[in-house]
C-alpha positions in Angstrom: 0.0 0.0 -0.1 1.1 3.5 -0.6 2.9 5.6 2.4 0.6 7.7 3.9 2.0 10.9 2.8 2.1 9.7 -0.9 -1.2 10.3 -2.8 -2.5 7.1 -3.7 -1.9 5.7 -7.3 -4.3 3.2 -9.0 -4.7 1.4 -12.1 -7.3 1.5 -14.8 -7.1 -1.3 -17.3 -8.9 -1.8 -20.9 -6.8 -5.1 -21.4 -5.8 -3.6 -24.7 -5.0 -6.2 -27.6 -1.9 -5.5 -29.7 -1.2 -6.2 -33.1 -0.3 -9.8 -33.3 -1.9 -10.8 -30.0 -5.1 -12.6 -29.2 -7.8 -11.4 -26.9 -6.5 -14.0 -24.6 -3.2 -12.7 -24.4 -4.3 -9.5 -23.7 -6.4 -10.7 -20.6 -3.3 -12.7 -19.4 -1.5 -9.7 -19.6 -4.0 -8.2 -17.5 -3.7 -10.7 -14.6 0.2 -10.3 -14.7 0.0 -6.7 -14.7 -2.4 -6.8 -11.7 0.0 -8.8 -9.9 3.1 -6.5 -10.5 0.7 -3.5 -9.6 0.1 -4.9 -6.3 3.9 -5.5 -5.8 4.6 -1.9 -6.7 2.2 -0.4 -4.2 -0.9 0.6 -6.3 -4.0 0.9 -4.4 -6.6 -0.5 -6.7 -6.9 -2.3 -9.9 -10.1 -1.1 -11.9 -11.5 -2.5 -15.1 -12.9 -0.6 -17.8 -16.2 -1.9 -19.8 -16.0 -1.5 -23.6 -17.9 -3.5 -26.3 -17.3 -4.5 -29.8 -13.8 -3.2 -29.9 -11.2 -5.4 -32.0 -8.4 -3.5 -30.0 -10.1 -4.0 -26.5 -10.6 -7.3 -24.5 -12.2 -5.8 -21.6 -15.7 -6.3 -22.2 -16.8 -8.3 -19.2 -15.4 -6.2 -16.2 -17.2 -8.2 -13.8 -15.8 -11.6 -14.7 -12.5 -10.1 -15.2 -12.5 -8.5 -11.8 -13.0 -11.8 -10.2 -10.0 -13.2 -11.9 -7.8 -10.3 -10.9 -9.0 -10.7 -7.4 -8.0 -14.4 -7.6 -4.4 -13.5 -9.1 -4.1 -11.2 -6.3 -4.0 -10.7 -2.4 -4.5 -7.2 -1.1 -5.0 -4.8 -4.0 -8.7 -3.6 -4.1 -10.3 -4.7 -7.2 -13.4 -3.2 -9.1 -15.0 -1.4 -12.1 -14.6 2.0 -13.9 -17.1 1.8 -14.6 -19.9 -0.7 -14.8 -22.5 0.9 -17.2 -25.8 0.7 -15.6 -28.2 0.5 -18.5 -26.3 -2.6 -20.0 -27.6 -4.8 -17.0 -30.5 -5.0 -14.7 -29.5 -4.0 -10.9 -30.2 -7.4 -9.8 -27.4 -8.7 -12.0 -25.0 -6.2 -10.9 -25.6 -6.9 -7.2 -25.5 -10.4 -7.6 -22.1 -10.4 -9.6 -20.6 -7.9 -7.5 -21.8 -9.5 -4.3 -20.4 -12.8 -5.3 -16.8 -10.9 -5.5 -17.5 -9.1 -2.3 -18.6 -12.3 -0.3 -15.2 -14.2 -1.5 -12.9 -11.5 -1.4 -14.4 -9.0 1.7 -13.0 -5.5 1.9 -11.5 -5.8 -1.4 -14.1 -4.8 -4.0 -15.0 -1.6 -5.6 -18.2 -1.1 -7.7 -18.0 2.0 -10.0 -21.2 3.1 -11.4 -21.2 4.9 -15.0 -24.2 6.4 -17.0 -24.2 5.9 -20.6 -26.9 5.1 -23.3 -28.6 6.1 -26.5 -30.0 9.3 -26.6 -33.9 9.9 -26.4 -33.9 11.5 -29.9 -31.3 11.3 -33.1 -30.4 14.9 -32.4 -29.7 14.7 -28.8 -26.2 13.5 -27.8 -25.8 10.5 -25.9 -24.8 10.7 -22.1 -21.1 11.1 -21.7 -20.9 12.5 -25.3 -19.0 16.0 -25.7 -21.2 18.0 -28.1 -19.7 19.8 -30.8 -17.2 22.5 -29.5 -18.0 26.0 -29.0 -15.6 28.8 -29.4 -13.4 28.0 -26.4 -9.9 27.9 -26.4 -7.3 25.8 -24.5 -6.7 27.4 -21.0 -4.0 26.5 -18.2 -5.1 26.4 -14.5 -2.7 26.2 -11.9 -0.3 24.6 -14.6 -2.6 22.3 -15.9 -3.8 22.3 -19.5 -7.5 22.2 -19.7 -8.2 21.6 -23.8 -11.1 23.2 -25.4 -13.7 20.4 -25.9 -13.8 18.5 -29.1 -16.7 17.3 -31.1 -17.0 13.9 -30.2 -19.3 11.8 -33.0 -21.5 14.8 -33.7 -25.5 14.4 -33.0 -25.8 10.8 -34.3 -24.1 7.9 -32.7 -22.0 5.8 -35.0 -23.2 2.6 -36.3 -21.2 0.5 -33.8 -22.9 2.3 -31.0 -26.3 1.8 -32.3 -25.7 -1.6 -33.0 -24.3 -2.2 -29.4 -27.2 -0.7 -27.9 -29.7 -3.0 -29.7 -27.4 -6.1 -28.6 -27.7 -4.8 -25.1 -31.3 -4.2 -25.1 -31.0 -0.4 -24.5 -33.6 1.9 -25.6 -33.6 5.8 -26.0 -33.6 7.5 -22.8 -32.9 4.6 -20.5 -29.8 6.5 -18.9 -32.6 8.6 -17.1 -32.8 5.4 -14.8 -29.4 6.1 -13.7 -30.4 7.4 -9.9 -32.9 4.7 -9.4 -30.6 2.0 -10.7 -28.0 3.1 -8.1 -30.5 3.4 -5.1 -31.8 -0.1 -6.3 -28.2 -1.6 -6.4 -27.1 -0.2 -3.2 -30.4 -1.3 -1.5 -29.9 -5.1 -2.4 -26.6 -4.7 -0.6 -27.9 -3.1 2.5 -31.4 -4.9 2.5 -33.6 -1.7 2.1 -34.6 -2.9 -1.3 -38.5 -2.9 -1.4 -40.7 -3.7 -4.7 -43.0 -1.4 -6.3 -45.5 -3.3 -3.7 -43.4 -2.8 -0.6 -42.0 -6.4 -0.6 -38.7 -7.1 0.8 -36.2 -8.9 -1.3 -33.3 -10.7 -0.4 -30.5 -10.8 -2.9 -27.8 -13.5 -2.1 -25.1 -13.2 -1.8 -25.2 -9.4 -2.2 -26.9 -8.9 1.3 -24.5 -7.9 3.7 -21.4 -7.8 1.3 -21.3 -4.5 0.1 -18.5 -3.1 -1.9 -17.1 0.4 -1.9 -19.5 2.5 -4.3 -18.2 5.1 -6.6 -19.8 7.1 -9.4 -17.7 8.0 -12.5 -18.3 11.1 -14.8 -16.9 13.2 -17.4 -18.8 16.3 -17.4 -20.5 18.6 -14.9 -23.7 16.7 -15.3 -25.9 14.3 -13.9 -23.4 11.9 -12.5 -21.3 14.6 -10.8 -24.4 16.0 -9.2 -25.7 12.5 -8.1 -22.3 11.6 -6.6 -22.4 14.3 -4.5 -26.0 14.1 -3.4 -25.4 10.5 -2.4 -22.4 11.3 -0.6 -20.1 8.8 -2.8 -16.6 9.0 -3.8 -16.5 10.9 -7.5 -14.0 9.5 -10.4 -13.3 12.3 -12.8 -11.9 11.7 -16.2 -8.9 13.8 -17.3 -7.8 11.1 -19.8 -11.2 10.5 -21.7 -12.5 14.1 -21.4 -10.1 16.5 -20.0 -12.0 19.8 -21.1 -14.6 19.0 -18.4 -12.5 17.7 -15.4 -12.4 20.8 -13.2 -16.0 21.7 -14.0 -17.2 18.0 -13.1 -15.0 18.2 -10.0 -16.8 21.3 -8.9 -20.2 20.1 -9.5 -19.6 17.2 -7.6 -18.2 19.3 -4.6 -20.9 21.8 -4.9 -23.6 19.1 -4.7 -21.9 17.0 -1.8 -23.7 15.8 1.5 -22.1 13.8 4.0 -23.2 10.4 4.2 -22.2 7.3 6.2 -19.8 6.4 3.5 -18.1 9.9 3.5 -18.0 12.8 5.5 -16.1 15.0 3.0 -15.7 14.7 -0.9 -13.4 12.4 -2.1 -12.2 12.7 -6.0 -9.9 10.3 -8.0 -8.8 11.6 -11.4 -7.6 9.5 -14.1 -4.6 10.2 -16.4 -3.2 8.5 -19.6 0.7 7.8 -18.9 3.6 6.0 -20.4 7.0 6.1 -18.9 10.2 4.6 -19.9 13.8 5.3 -18.7 14.4 8.3 -20.7 12.3 10.8 -22.9 13.4 9.3 -26.2 12.4 5.7 -25.5 9.0 6.9 -24.2 8.1 8.9 -27.1 9.2 5.9 -29.5 7.0 3.6 -27.0 4.1 6.2 -27.7 3.7 5.7 -31.3 0.6 4.0 -32.2 -1.3 5.7 -29.6 -2.8 8.3 -31.9 -4.3 5.8 -34.3 -5.7 3.7 -31.5 -7.4 6.4 -29.7 -8.5 7.9 -32.9 -10.4 4.6 -33.4 -12.2 5.2 -30.0 -12.9 8.9 -30.5 -14.2 8.6 -34.0 -16.5 5.9 -32.8 -15.4 3.1 -34.9 -13.8 1.2 -32.2 -10.3 0.8 -30.8 -7.9 -0.9 -33.5 -5.4 -3.5 -32.3 -2.5 -1.6 -30.9 0.3 -1.0 -33.5 3.9 -1.7 -32.8 6.2 1.4 -32.7 7.8 0.4 -36.0 4.4 -0.3 -37.9 2.8 3.0 -36.6 5.5 5.0 -38.7 3.7 3.6 -41.5 0.3 4.8 -40.6 -1.1 8.2 -41.0 -4.1 10.4 -40.1 -5.4 13.7 -41.9 -5.8 17.2 -40.3 -9.4 16.4 -39.2 -8.8 13.4 -37.7 -5.7 14.9 -35.8 -7.9 17.7 -34.6 -10.3 15.4 -33.3 -7.9 13.6 -30.9 -5.6 16.6 -30.1 -6.9 17.0 -26.5 -6.1 13.3 -25.7 -2.7 13.8 -27.2 -1.7 17.1 -25.5 -3.0 15.7 -22.2 -1.1 12.4 -22.3 1.8 12.3 -19.9 4.7 10.7 -21.8 8.4 10.8 -20.7 10.9 9.6 -18.1 10.0 9.1 -14.5 10.6 12.4 -13.4 8.9 14.1 -16.2 5.8 12.2 -15.6 5.7 12.5 -11.9 6.1 16.2 -12.1 3.1 16.3 -14.6 0.8 14.0 -12.4 1.6 16.2 -9.2 0.3 19.2 -11.4 -2.8 17.2 -12.0 -3.3 16.6 -8.7 -2.7 20.0 -7.3 -5.0 21.5 -9.9 -7.9 19.1 -9.2 -7.5 18.6 -5.5 -7.7 14.8 -6.2 -7.1 12.6 -3.2 -6.1 9.7 -5.5 -5.1 9.3 -9.2 -6.3 6.8 -11.7 -3.5 5.6 -14.1 -4.0 4.0 -17.5 -1.2 3.1 -19.8 -1.3 1.7 -23.3 1.8 0.3 -25.2 2.2 -2.3 -27.8 4.5 -4.7 -25.6 2.9 -5.7 -22.3 6.2 -5.8 -20.8 6.4 -2.2 -21.6 3.2 -1.4 -20.0 4.3 -3.2 -16.7 7.7 -1.3 -16.9 6.0 2.1 -17.2 3.8 1.4 -13.9 6.8 0.1 -12.1 9.0 3.2 -12.9 6.3 5.7 -12.1 5.7 3.5 -8.9 9.3 4.0 -7.9 9.4 7.8 -8.7 6.1 8.5 -6.9 7.4 6.9 -3.7 5.0 4.0 -3.5 
């Protein structure tokens, strides 16, 4: 565990699939990285939820969290985030309750709000609308880029297909607060049906995880996290334009609860560390093509090798779409990246930082986390 005087660092893992790898290879790399992260002093190991991406194997975070927990002994394990509309509340309570019963005091459950818009002209929750005339700015040394136009008004085909396959319907994300209350109620025994009937959700009852709410904007997720008195996860790596506003919204709406007396924030950062800056920049090749697949809505591609990335090109429009992701990624030697993360922590007031690292070679990814842990003082 981190030293008391050091801001805790945790891992966010998408289980990226590199070119030449199989999804099985990527998932086994996740288990190896989890064990290494625990040995290096990271506090939490969280799994993301992404669907229909050839370059991401992390599509079933509840199952993968169980595998990670089995491969480790002390690090907290969880989701960042479980996208609620993709499941029924009872399914989530039973799945996470199973993990929490087997691995007591080690499981975290992050709630994420995402889903199809109510109408074709309305952006989906969590999707940044077309950028207005806003310039990049620097706040307390931290770059806050202008918002980027992600997807536009109509979701790409992949997201429409994903919604159909998962049984989503327009506007179902509006159930977010009720779903969270129901899930927590299954763990505490306070859930009641609309007819007032008690329900015992085994093995969830009595085995509550630590609950988190994650958000990218100063919207419903940030406000709800504050209202419920839950810790909040803010996305600097996904939507850096809104990180300060989302945290401010959370703190403005915070009400003390049994879980928290004061606001508690973890902020995500995209990081790549190597022994020297030149090597780090070489390993960083391929990121722009990988992240463009995500940002454009087509899906992440298998992560290219540094040499193969030299043969790939993006036009000016594509580069502009991902400029904020490139400008806010922390790439360099251990000292450079540590200084950047200290700026991020200071500007946001975060109590914890959540590190996500993508590289073609799993060994380089693991080495990046180890170098950062040593430089940070975990």
